[in-house]
C-alpha positions, 0 to 999 in steps of 0.5 A, a space after each residue: 119433345 118426343 122423338 130425337 131429330 137424330 133418328 130420321 138424320 143420314 148426315 150428322 156432325 158429333 162434336 165431342 168436347 174436351 170433358 168427355 175425351 181427357 182425364 181432367 184435362 191431363 192427357 186422353 182418356 183411351 177408354 172414352 175414346 173407345 167409346 165413341 168409336 164405338 157408338 159412332 160405329 152403331 151409327 154407321 151400321 144404321 146407314 148414317 154419315 158420321 163426321 167427329 170433331 174432337 177436342 183433346 189434342 192441346 190436352 194430350 200435347 201438354 200430358 207428352 211434353 210433361 207439363 203441369 199445366 195448360 200454357 197460355 202463350 200461343 207458340 206453346 199452345 201450338 207445340 202442345 196442339 202439333 205433339 197431341 194430335 198425334 195420339 188423338 188421331 192414333 187413339 181414335 184410329 185404334 178405336 175404330 179399327 175395331 169396329 171395322 172402319 177407316 178413318 181420316 184427320 182433317 185439319 181445318 182453319 178459318 182461312 179454309 173456310 173463308 176462301 171460296 176455292 179452299 171451302 169448295 175443297 174441304 167440302 169435297 173432300 169430306 163429301 168424298 170420304 164419307 162417300 167411302 164410308 171413312 169417319 172424319 175426324 176433324 179438328 181446328 189446326 191450333 199448330 198454325 193459327 193465330 187468335 186473329 185467324 183462328 176459329 176459336 172453339 169446337 162448337 162453332 168448328 162443328 156448326 161450319 162443318 155441319 153447314 159445309 156438309 149440309 148435315 141433317 143433325 149436329 150433336 154437341 155432347 158436353 159434361 151438362 144435360 143441356 140447356 137450362 134457363 139459368 145455370 142449375 148451380 147457381 139457381 135450383 130453381 132453373 128449368 131445363 129446355 127439352 125443345 127449342 128454337 134455334 136462333 131464338 134470342 131468348 136462349 143466349 140470355 140463358 147462356 152462361 160461361 164456360 163450365 171448367 177450365 179444360 176447354 173453351 167453349 161455354 153453354 153460350 158457344 153451343 146455343 151460338 152453334 146451333 144458330 150457325 148450323 141452322 143456316 144450313 137446315 141443320 137441328 142441334 142436339 145438346 146432351 151429355 156425354 156421361 149418358 150411356 150409349 147417349 148416340 145410339 138412344 138418340 138415333 132410336 129416336 129417344 129425346 135426351 138433352 135439348 134439341 134446338 130445331 131449324 126452322 128457317 129454310 137453308 141458305 144457298 150454298 154461296 150464302 151459307 158460305 157468306 154467312 160462315 166468315 168469322 172474320 171479314 175485311 171490314 164492314 159498312 155501316 148503313 143507314 136505315 133505308 138500307 138496313 130496310 133495303 137488305 133485310 126487308 125487301 131483299 134488295 141490292 146494297 147501293 152506295 147511297 145508303 151507306 155511311 161510313 166505311 170501316 177498315 181495309 179491303 179490296 174489291 172481291 172481299 167478303 165485308 160485314 154490313 151493320 147498322 148505326 149501333 154495330 148490329 150485324 145486318 149482312 155480310 157480303 162480296 164487295 164490287 168496290 175496294 175501301 178507298 172507293 167505296 169511301 169515295 163514293 158513300 152517300 152517293 147515287 150509282 148514277 154519279 159513281 162513273 164521274 166521281 171514280 173514273 170508271 163503273 164496274 157495278 152500280 152496287 156495292 154489293 149485289 144481292 146474289 152476294 149478300 146473306 143475311 144474318 
């Protein structure tokens, strides 16, 4: 790797982890937050548009509420997030103001990204803010999310935001140098990965679990985030936030950390939105012929290729398409609800009207409404 992809990027999503904005989980480290504001301001002066995804709200809330440790109960985590978000945004606002930059707080949930209208609204808002040279500071809206509907970690959120605004690069800053072939703390012979292709299955095998008890994301979440960001053509850089002026040096082209390149053509915006669904209403189990028709031939999904319908869903909702081994194949907008789908599975499309008494579409999912995974 001779040149960082950040150098030529016009639009960048920067994700900063908990370990880089807190005092070992004991509230915010204001000096570090000021540092990130300074570095992002330097990128802004270069003409780059930057969106910041920052952790730290819950840790700050725990400190402000006088708790000795991070709670486990959902309602207490939500309370900590609500209290801590005030301090996080206040600190960032102060830091960016010192460099003449305005900031905006944007709290997102999975529902904002799963609903087509809200997805487009969020996209428009972020693009408008960037057009006004405002730095959006994004976090998951932990105050209202539950385990069933949450994005789960800010690495994934960073990738979703990269797709949302069609960023050129996702920079994930962590307390590790980057990606190794194995955990270097346990395997001294582990080799550093300076460059690879995002989505390469071997990368997931290399990744271990979370390195600290402060945040929720380990190296695996970063690998998967890079894979997700690559769907919209965004490259990913995983680098140490302990490096001096890391963002400015990356912008200057210096090779720092692990660079995971997006090789595939970006998905069309509609398919990208479909692929970004972290939760789906149900799933359709496909036979081998249907899997081949979707993944190799690019065809629509017909009822005859479905062997099982799982879950409950309505017409127009997003469902998963899986093979007999449970492997994700695609996601798409279904033309029939689960009850109707069960009645017409394994049947040719010519029999839909006779079975249901009507026919909306000959396909269960049209190819234009399918996103391969």
